[in-house]
N, C-alpha and C positions, 0 to 999 in steps of 0.2 A: 439346777444350776444356782438358783437363788439360795438354797439351803447350804450349798458349798461356800458361797460368799459369806453367809451368816456365820458359819463355823470358822472360816479362816479369819474373819474380822475379830471375832470374839477370842479366838486362841491367840492372835497377835496382841490384842489388848491385854489379855491375861499375862502373857509373857512380859509385856511392857510394865505392868503393875508389879509383878513378882520379882523380876530381874532388873528392869530398867530404873525404876524409881529408887530402890536402895543403892544402885550403882551411881546415880547422879547426885545423891544427897550426902555423900561422904567423901572426904578427902583423906588420903593416907600420906603422912610424911614419915618416911623410914618405917619405924615400927609403931608409931603413934597414930592412932585413928582419930581424926578430927572430923566431927560430923554434927549435924543438928538433928537431934531426935524429934523435936517438935515439927520440924519441916518434913521429915520422913513420915511421921504420923499423919500430918495434915494432908500431904499429897496422896498418901495411900488411901486414907479415908474418903477424900473427895473423888478420887479416880474410881474407886469401887462404887461409890454412890452415883457417879456419872454413868458408869457402865450399866448399873441397875436401871437407872432412869431411861437411858437410851433403848435398852432392850424392851422395857415395859412400854415405852412410847411407840416403838416400832411394832410391837405386837398389837397394840391398841389401835393405832391410826394408819400405819404405813402398809403393813403386810396384809395381803388379801387371802392367800391360800391358808387353809386350816393347818396343814402340816408345818408350814413356815411359821405361823403364829405360835403353834405349840413349841417349836424349837426356840423361838425368841423368849417365850415364857420360861422354858427350862433354863436358858442361860441367865435370865433375870433371877430365877431361884438360886442358881449357883452363885451369882454375885451377891445376892441377898444373904446367903449363908456365910460367905466369905466376909462380908461387911459386918455381920453380927459377931462372928468369931474374932475378927480383928479388933472390933470395938471392945469386946469382952476381955481380950488379952491386954489391950492398952489401958483399960480402966482397972485392971488387976483382978477381975473376976475369974479369969482363966490363967492357970499357971502350969508351966512345964518344968518345974523344979525336979519332979520325979524322973523325968527323962534325962535331965542333966546329971543327977546322981547316978542313974543307971549307966549312962555312957562313961562317966568318970570311973565307976567301978569296973566296967568292962575294959576300959583302957588300962587300968592297973594290972589286969591279968595278962594282957598281951603286950 
């Protein structure tokens, strides 16, 4: 039962980070998108860092069962990888220009 609670809480927080934060940090007026990119980056970075810290803290101090601790460490690893990838993307080390070019080329044919 505790593992189900861990999974539900982490999935809900992941949806909040991936869907909720971008939705609340931009405003659209007709066809003009008004938003603050630094606010989005800051909220996304710190929410992923918070999730990583909470899962690592829960695995280290709160959870007693070995299986539950391993599940918390797995979620901490997931948030750590997401935090690393997001930081690399924001800092410009990771680029998806190839994907954009491919999708534009694909759109041209259909």
